[in-house]
N, CA, C and O atoms as CSV, one atom per row, in Angstrom:
chain,resi,resn,atom,element,x,y,z
A,1,MET,N,N,23.963,-68.966,37.882
A,1,MET,CA,C,23.261,-67.806,37.361
A,1,MET,C,C,21.875,-67.747,37.995
A,1,MET,O,O,21.203,-68.765,38.162
A,2,ASN,N,N,21.471,-66.537,38.341
A,2,ASN,CA,C,20.133,-66.302,38.872
A,2,ASN,C,C,19.306,-65.537,37.852
A,2,ASN,O,O,19.837,-64.941,36.915
A,3,TYR,N,N,18.010,-65.566,38.052
A,3,TYR,CA,C,17.070,-64.851,37.198
A,3,TYR,C,C,16.247,-63.921,38.076
A,3,TYR,O,O,15.864,-64.279,39.190
A,4,TRP,N,N,15.977,-62.715,37.560
A,4,TRP,CA,C,15.317,-61.684,38.341
A,4,TRP,C,C,14.177,-61.068,37.545
A,4,TRP,O,O,14.105,-61.206,36.324
A,5,LEU,N,N,13.294,-60.390,38.256
A,5,LEU,CA,C,12.215,-59.613,37.642
A,5,LEU,C,C,12.445,-58.151,38.005
A,5,LEU,O,O,12.468,-57.797,39.184
A,6,LEU,N,N,12.615,-57.307,37.001
A,6,LEU,CA,C,12.781,-55.869,37.206
A,6,LEU,C,C,11.592,-55.153,36.612
A,6,LEU,O,O,11.236,-55.378,35.456
A,7,LYS,N,N,10.972,-54.286,37.406
A,7,LYS,CA,C,9.799,-53.592,36.887
A,7,LYS,C,C,10.100,-52.117,36.689
A,7,LYS,O,O,10.865,-51.508,37.437
A,8,SER,N,N,9.488,-51.572,35.679
A,8,SER,CA,C,9.632,-50.158,35.390
A,8,SER,C,C,8.345,-49.653,34.764
A,8,SER,O,O,7.672,-50.362,34.015
A,9,GLU,N,N,8.023,-48.423,35.087
A,9,GLU,CA,C,6.900,-47.783,34.411
A,9,GLU,C,C,7.399,-47.356,33.035
A,9,GLU,O,O,8.422,-46.678,32.947
A,10,PRO,N,N,6.715,-47.729,31.963
A,10,PRO,CA,C,7.214,-47.392,30.637
A,10,PRO,C,C,7.300,-45.892,30.364
A,10,PRO,O,O,8.037,-45.467,29.475
A,11,ASP,N,N,6.558,-45.092,31.117
A,11,ASP,CA,C,6.667,-43.644,30.921
A,11,ASP,C,C,7.833,-43.053,31.731
A,11,ASP,O,O,8.140,-41.869,31.597
A,12,VAL,N,N,8.485,-43.880,32.576
A,12,VAL,CA,C,9.669,-43.451,33.324
A,12,VAL,C,C,10.928,-44.001,32.648
A,12,VAL,O,O,11.850,-43.245,32.342
A,13,TRP,N,N,10.965,-45.314,32.417
A,13,TRP,CA,C,12.072,-45.964,31.691
A,13,TRP,C,C,11.491,-47.156,30.950
A,13,TRP,O,O,11.083,-48.140,31.566
A,14,SER,N,N,11.454,-47.065,29.635
A,14,SER,CA,C,10.820,-48.094,28.810
A,14,SER,C,C,11.861,-49.047,28.226
A,14,SER,O,O,13.064,-48.786,28.260
A,15,ILE,N,N,11.368,-50.142,27.698
A,15,ILE,CA,C,12.259,-51.089,27.014
A,15,ILE,C,C,12.903,-50.426,25.802
A,15,ILE,O,O,14.031,-50.761,25.441
A,16,GLU,N,N,12.207,-49.502,25.180
A,16,GLU,CA,C,12.776,-48.782,24.033
A,16,GLU,C,C,13.966,-47.928,24.465
A,16,GLU,O,O,14.976,-47.867,23.765
A,17,GLN,N,N,13.848,-47.274,25.608
A,17,GLN,CA,C,14.971,-46.493,26.132
A,17,GLN,C,C,16.136,-47.406,26.486
A,17,GLN,O,O,17.297,-47.059,26.267
A,18,GLN,N,N,15.820,-48.576,27.036
A,18,GLN,CA,C,16.869,-49.539,27.362
A,18,GLN,C,C,17.594,-49.974,26.087
A,18,GLN,O,O,18.819,-50.092,26.076
A,19,LYS,N,N,16.841,-50.209,25.021
A,19,LYS,CA,C,17.454,-50.599,23.740
A,19,LYS,C,C,18.377,-49.504,23.219
A,19,LYS,O,O,19.468,-49.787,22.725
A,20,LYS,N,N,17.934,-48.248,23.329
A,20,LYS,CA,C,18.731,-47.125,22.833
A,20,LYS,C,C,20.031,-46.945,23.597
A,20,LYS,O,O,20.966,-46.328,23.088
A,21,ALA,N,N,20.103,-47.477,24.812
A,21,ALA,CA,C,21.339,-47.375,25.598
A,21,ALA,C,C,22.479,-48.120,24.917
A,21,ALA,O,O,23.650,-47.816,25.146
A,22,GLY,N,N,22.137,-49.096,24.077
A,22,GLY,CA,C,23.141,-49.812,23.300
A,22,GLY,C,C,24.077,-50.670,24.135
A,22,GLY,O,O,23.744,-51.059,25.254
A,23,PRO,N,N,25.254,-50.965,23.582
A,23,PRO,CA,C,26.172,-51.901,24.235
A,23,PRO,C,C,26.766,-51.408,25.547
A,23,PRO,O,O,27.277,-52.211,26.328
A,24,LYS,N,N,26.709,-50.110,25.804
A,24,LYS,CA,C,27.223,-49.602,27.091
A,24,LYS,C,C,26.258,-49.896,28.231
A,24,LYS,O,O,26.628,-49.789,29.400
A,25,GLY,N,N,25.020,-50.265,27.900
A,25,GLY,CA,C,24.027,-50.571,28.923
A,25,GLY,C,C,23.465,-49.315,29.564
A,25,GLY,O,O,23.758,-48.200,29.133
A,26,ALA,N,N,22.663,-49.502,30.590
A,26,ALA,CA,C,22.053,-48.393,31.320
A,26,ALA,C,C,21.989,-48.747,32.796
A,26,ALA,O,O,21.811,-49.909,33.163
A,27,MET,N,N,22.135,-47.738,33.632
A,27,MET,CA,C,22.067,-47.971,35.071
A,27,MET,C,C,20.624,-48.162,35.513
A,27,MET,O,O,19.717,-47.473,35.048
A,28,TRP,N,N,20.434,-49.104,36.413
A,28,TRP,CA,C,19.121,-49.343,37.018
A,28,TRP,C,C,19.139,-48.606,38.347
A,28,TRP,O,O,19.709,-49.081,39.329
A,29,ASP,N,N,18.503,-47.430,38.364
A,29,ASP,CA,C,18.581,-46.587,39.552
A,29,ASP,C,C,17.192,-46.278,40.086
A,29,ASP,O,O,16.191,-46.762,39.557
A,30,GLY,N,N,17.140,-45.476,41.127
A,30,GLY,CA,C,15.862,-45.076,41.703
A,30,GLY,C,C,15.234,-46.113,42.611
A,30,GLY,O,O,14.057,-45.996,42.950
A,31,VAL,N,N,15.988,-47.128,43.016
A,31,VAL,CA,C,15.445,-48.188,43.866
A,31,VAL,C,C,15.369,-47.675,45.300
A,31,VAL,O,O,16.394,-47.362,45.907
A,32,ARG,N,N,14.159,-47.590,45.838
A,32,ARG,CA,C,13.957,-47.088,47.195
A,32,ARG,C,C,13.460,-48.178,48.152
A,32,ARG,O,O,13.576,-48.035,49.369
A,33,ASN,N,N,12.919,-49.243,47.613
A,33,ASN,CA,C,12.393,-50.326,48.425
A,33,ASN,C,C,13.551,-51.138,49.014
A,33,ASN,O,O,14.469,-51.541,48.300
A,34,TYR,N,N,13.488,-51.370,50.329
A,34,TYR,CA,C,14.561,-52.062,51.033
A,34,TYR,C,C,14.818,-53.454,50.464
A,34,TYR,O,O,15.969,-53.817,50.219
A,35,GLN,N,N,13.761,-54.237,50.251
A,35,GLN,CA,C,13.936,-55.599,49.735
A,35,GLN,C,C,14.471,-55.580,48.309
A,35,GLN,O,O,15.311,-56.406,47.950
A,36,ALA,N,N,13.994,-54.650,47.502
A,36,ALA,CA,C,14.498,-54.544,46.127
A,36,ALA,C,C,15.985,-54.194,46.128
A,36,ALA,O,O,16.747,-54.711,45.311
A,37,ALA,N,N,16.397,-53.316,47.048
A,37,ALA,CA,C,17.817,-52.969,47.150
A,37,ALA,C,C,18.640,-54.190,47.559
A,37,ALA,O,O,19.750,-54.385,47.062
A,38,ASN,N,N,18.104,-55.009,48.457
A,38,ASN,CA,C,18.798,-56.247,48.821
A,38,ASN,C,C,18.941,-57.164,47.619
A,38,ASN,O,O,19.973,-57.814,47.452
A,39,ASN,N,N,17.915,-57.221,46.781
A,39,ASN,CA,C,18.000,-58.036,45.573
A,39,ASN,C,C,19.075,-57.494,44.629
A,39,ASN,O,O,19.802,-58.268,44.006
A,40,LEU,N,N,19.177,-56.171,44.523
A,40,LEU,CA,C,20.234,-55.589,43.687
A,40,LEU,C,C,21.611,-56.048,44.179
A,40,LEU,O,O,22.486,-56.364,43.373
A,41,LYS,N,N,21.797,-56.084,45.492
A,41,LYS,CA,C,23.077,-56.525,46.057
A,41,LYS,C,C,23.389,-57.962,45.672
A,41,LYS,O,O,24.553,-58.328,45.512
A,42,ASP,N,N,22.349,-58.777,45.522
A,42,ASP,CA,C,22.540,-60.195,45.207
A,42,ASP,C,C,22.744,-60.461,43.718
A,42,ASP,O,O,23.172,-61.553,43.343
A,43,MET,N,N,22.448,-59.488,42.869
A,43,MET,CA,C,22.602,-59.686,41.419
A,43,MET,C,C,24.081,-59.770,41.065
A,43,MET,O,O,24.898,-58.986,41.547
A,44,LYS,N,N,24.403,-60.722,40.227
A,44,LYS,CA,C,25.785,-60.939,39.793
A,44,LYS,C,C,25.897,-60.698,38.294
A,44,LYS,O,O,24.938,-60.870,37.541
A,45,LYS,N,N,27.082,-60.299,37.888
A,45,LYS,CA,C,27.350,-60.082,36.465
A,45,LYS,C,C,26.986,-61.350,35.696
A,45,LYS,O,O,27.404,-62.451,36.054
A,46,GLY,N,N,26.203,-61.176,34.639
A,46,GLY,CA,C,25.766,-62.303,33.827
A,46,GLY,C,C,24.372,-62.798,34.145
A,46,GLY,O,O,23.772,-63.513,33.343
A,47,ASP,N,N,23.837,-62.425,35.324
A,47,ASP,CA,C,22.462,-62.803,35.654
A,47,ASP,C,C,21.498,-62.188,34.642
A,47,ASP,O,O,21.746,-61.107,34.108
A,48,LEU,N,N,20.410,-62.884,34.392
A,48,LEU,CA,C,19.394,-62.395,33.460
A,48,LEU,C,C,18.175,-61.901,34.224
A,48,LEU,O,O,17.847,-62.409,35.296
A,49,CYS,N,N,17.508,-60.897,33.653
A,49,CYS,CA,C,16.357,-60.282,34.301
A,49,CYS,C,C,15.230,-60.088,33.296
A,49,CYS,O,O,15.449,-59.603,32.186
A,50,PHE,N,N,14.031,-60.468,33.693
A,50,PHE,CA,C,12.854,-60.095,32.910
A,50,PHE,C,C,12.615,-58.603,33.117
A,50,PHE,O,O,12.637,-58.121,34.249
A,51,PHE,N,N,12.390,-57.882,32.043
A,51,PHE,CA,C,12.099,-56.445,32.097
A,51,PHE,C,C,10.585,-56.306,31.985
A,51,PHE,O,O,9.998,-56.570,30.936
A,52,TYR,N,N,9.975,-55.892,33.073
A,52,TYR,CA,C,8.517,-55.881,33.195
A,52,TYR,C,C,7.995,-54.451,33.215
A,52,TYR,O,O,8.428,-53.638,34.031
A,53,HIS,N,N,7.063,-54.146,32.313
A,53,HIS,CA,C,6.374,-52.862,32.350
A,53,HIS,C,C,5.183,-53.003,33.288
A,53,HIS,O,O,4.265,-53.778,33.021
A,54,SER,N,N,5.200,-52.253,34.385
A,54,SER,CA,C,4.124,-52.334,35.369
A,54,SER,C,C,3.142,-51.176,35.165
A,54,SER,O,O,3.470,-50.149,34.571
A,55,ASN,N,N,1.974,-51.373,35.659
A,55,ASN,CA,C,0.866,-50.414,35.577
A,55,ASN,C,C,0.386,-50.167,34.147
A,55,ASN,O,O,-0.793,-50.367,33.859
A,56,ILE,N,N,1.259,-49.741,33.257
A,56,ILE,CA,C,0.872,-49.533,31.861
A,56,ILE,C,C,1.373,-50.739,31.073
A,56,ILE,O,O,2.582,-50.942,30.962
A,57,GLY,N,N,0.481,-51.523,30.537
A,57,GLY,CA,C,0.872,-52.698,29.771
A,57,GLY,C,C,0.890,-53.971,30.591
A,57,GLY,O,O,0.365,-54.996,30.157
A,58,LYS,N,N,1.482,-53.920,31.762
A,58,LYS,CA,C,1.574,-55.071,32.662
A,58,LYS,C,C,2.022,-56.340,31.944
A,58,LYS,O,O,1.304,-57.337,31.881
A,59,GLU,N,N,3.244,-56.260,31.404
A,59,GLU,CA,C,3.763,-57.426,30.687
A,59,GLU,C,C,5.290,-57.414,30.677
A,59,GLU,O,O,5.922,-56.367,30.810
A,60,ILE,N,N,5.857,-58.591,30.519
A,60,ILE,CA,C,7.296,-58.709,30.327
A,60,ILE,C,C,7.577,-58.326,28.881
A,60,ILE,O,O,7.005,-58.899,27.953
A,61,VAL,N,N,8.472,-57.340,28.696
A,61,VAL,CA,C,8.712,-56.800,27.356
A,61,VAL,C,C,10.112,-57.098,26.835
A,61,VAL,O,O,10.436,-56.764,25.695
A,62,GLY,N,N,10.940,-57.722,27.662
A,62,GLY,CA,C,12.286,-58.049,27.215
A,62,GLY,C,C,13.082,-58.736,28.302
A,62,GLY,O,O,12.615,-58.915,29.427
A,63,ILE,N,N,14.283,-59.112,27.942
A,63,ILE,CA,C,15.219,-59.728,28.877
A,63,ILE,C,C,16.499,-58.903,28.838
A,63,ILE,O,O,17.015,-58.585,27.766
A,64,VAL,N,N,17.007,-58.558,30.028
A,64,VAL,CA,C,18.252,-57.808,30.137
A,64,VAL,C,C,19.255,-58.625,30.941
A,64,VAL,O,O,18.889,-59.553,31.662
A,65,LYS,N,N,20.529,-58.260,30.803
A,65,LYS,CA,C,21.596,-58.967,31.498
A,65,LYS,C,C,22.337,-57.981,32.394
A,65,LYS,O,O,22.580,-56.841,31.998
A,66,VAL,N,N,22.693,-58.415,33.592
A,66,VAL,CA,C,23.486,-57.589,34.498
A,66,VAL,C,C,24.913,-57.540,33.954
A,66,VAL,O,O,25.552,-58.578,33.777
A,67,ILE,N,N,25.415,-56.316,33.686
A,67,ILE,CA,C,26.785,-56.180,33.184
A,67,ILE,C,C,27.701,-55.497,34.197
A,67,ILE,O,O,28.919,-55.466,34.019
A,68,LYS,N,N,27.109,-54.948,35.264
A,68,LYS,CA,C,27.897,-54.402,36.373
A,68,LYS,C,C,27.097,-54.603,37.645
A,68,LYS,O,O,25.926,-54.233,37.726
A,69,GLU,N,N,27.745,-55.194,38.634
A,69,GLU,CA,C,27.058,-55.502,39.890
A,69,GLU,C,C,26.774,-54.235,40.688
A,69,GLU,O,O,27.247,-53.151,40.347
A,70,ALA,N,N,26.000,-54.388,41.750
A,70,ALA,CA,C,25.536,-53.261,42.565
A,70,ALA,C,C,26.689,-52.365,43.009
A,70,ALA,O,O,27.752,-52.844,43.402
A,71,PHE,N,N,26.455,-51.064,42.937
A,71,PHE,CA,C,27.409,-50.079,43.418
A,71,PHE,C,C,26.635,-48.883,43.954
A,71,PHE,O,O,25.459,-48.706,43.637
A,72,ILE,N,N,27.287,-48.074,44.755
A,72,ILE,CA,C,26.642,-46.914,45.367
A,72,ILE,C,C,26.297,-45.897,44.280
A,72,ILE,O,O,27.109,-45.608,43.401
A,73,ASP,N,N,25.091,-45.367,44.356
A,73,ASP,CA,C,24.645,-44.320,43.439
A,73,ASP,C,C,25.481,-43.068,43.708
A,73,ASP,O,O,25.401,-42.502,44.799
A,74,PRO,N,N,26.280,-42.626,42.733
A,74,PRO,CA,C,27.148,-41.471,42.972
A,74,PRO,C,C,26.388,-40.166,43.224
A,74,PRO,O,O,26.976,-39.201,43.711
A,75,THR,N,N,25.110,-40.121,42.906
A,75,THR,CA,C,24.326,-38.904,43.141
A,75,THR,C,C,23.664,-38.897,44.514
A,75,THR,O,O,23.031,-37.910,44.889
A,76,ASP,N,N,23.801,-39.991,45.271
A,76,ASP,CA,C,23.168,-40.106,46.581
A,76,ASP,C,C,24.102,-39.574,47.666
A,76,ASP,O,O,25.142,-40.169,47.946
A,77,LYS,N,N,23.731,-38.469,48.262
A,77,LYS,CA,C,24.567,-37.846,49.292
A,77,LYS,C,C,24.693,-38.713,50.546
A,77,LYS,O,O,25.720,-38.665,51.223
A,78,LYS,N,N,23.662,-39.505,50.867
A,78,LYS,CA,C,23.714,-40.377,52.048
A,78,LYS,C,C,24.529,-41.644,51.782
A,78,LYS,O,O,24.921,-42.344,52.716
A,79,ARG,N,N,24.777,-41.928,50.524
A,79,ARG,CA,C,25.560,-43.101,50.107
A,79,ARG,C,C,24.902,-44.414,50.513
A,79,ARG,O,O,25.590,-45.379,50.848
A,80,ASP,N,N,23.554,-44.453,50.482
A,80,ASP,CA,C,22.909,-45.712,50.826
A,80,ASP,C,C,22.018,-46.242,49.702
A,80,ASP,O,O,21.382,-47.284,49.860
A,81,LEU,N,N,21.966,-45.539,48.571
A,81,LEU,CA,C,21.189,-46.033,47.432
A,81,LEU,C,C,22.109,-46.816,46.503
A,81,LEU,O,O,23.237,-46.410,46.224
A,82,LEU,N,N,21.598,-47.939,46.036
A,82,LEU,CA,C,22.374,-48.793,45.146
A,82,LEU,C,C,21.796,-48.791,43.749
A,82,LEU,O,O,20.615,-48.504,43.554
A,83,LEU,N,N,22.622,-49.108,42.792
A,83,LEU,CA,C,22.160,-49.351,41.432
A,83,LEU,C,C,23.047,-50.382,40.794
A,83,LEU,O,O,24.118,-50.696,41.313
A,84,CYS,N,N,22.612,-50.912,39.674
A,84,CYS,CA,C,23.447,-51.832,38.908
A,84,CYS,C,C,23.332,-51.407,37.452
A,84,CYS,O,O,22.578,-50.487,37.137
A,85,LYS,N,N,24.053,-52.048,36.578
A,85,LYS,CA,C,24.037,-51.681,35.177
A,85,LYS,C,C,23.548,-52.860,34.362
A,85,LYS,O,O,23.972,-53.996,34.575
A,86,LEU,N,N,22.642,-52.580,33.414
A,86,LEU,CA,C,21.990,-53.634,32.630
A,86,LEU,C,C,22.188,-53.416,31.144
A,86,LEU,O,O,22.292,-52.284,30.672
A,87,LEU,N,N,22.237,-54.501,30.427
A,87,LEU,CA,C,22.356,-54.498,28.975
A,87,LEU,C,C,21.214,-55.294,28.388
A,87,LEU,O,O,20.911,-56.388,28.862
A,88,LEU,N,N,20.577,-54.761,27.362
A,88,LEU,CA,C,19.482,-55.467,26.705
A,88,LEU,C,C,20.042,-56.581,25.862
A,88,LEU,O,O,19.285,-57.308,25.218
């Protein structure tokens, strides 16, 4: 098992929104940074991630678990954006 740090702006996607996603989890999308996308590819089901609020708050606010490994973002016409699915 690996451990990861995932950052989000709380006004874009907060830990509260992640909690509301419930047992179905929520997709971690919008990753544009090349290295971050490589990290998404390396995440495995069951890996744990610190959920970090950046810029506003600047703190780890929870721990999430990868419940679906990286897959192509179905809304990406170029088919090069990845996302994974996380559960609080």
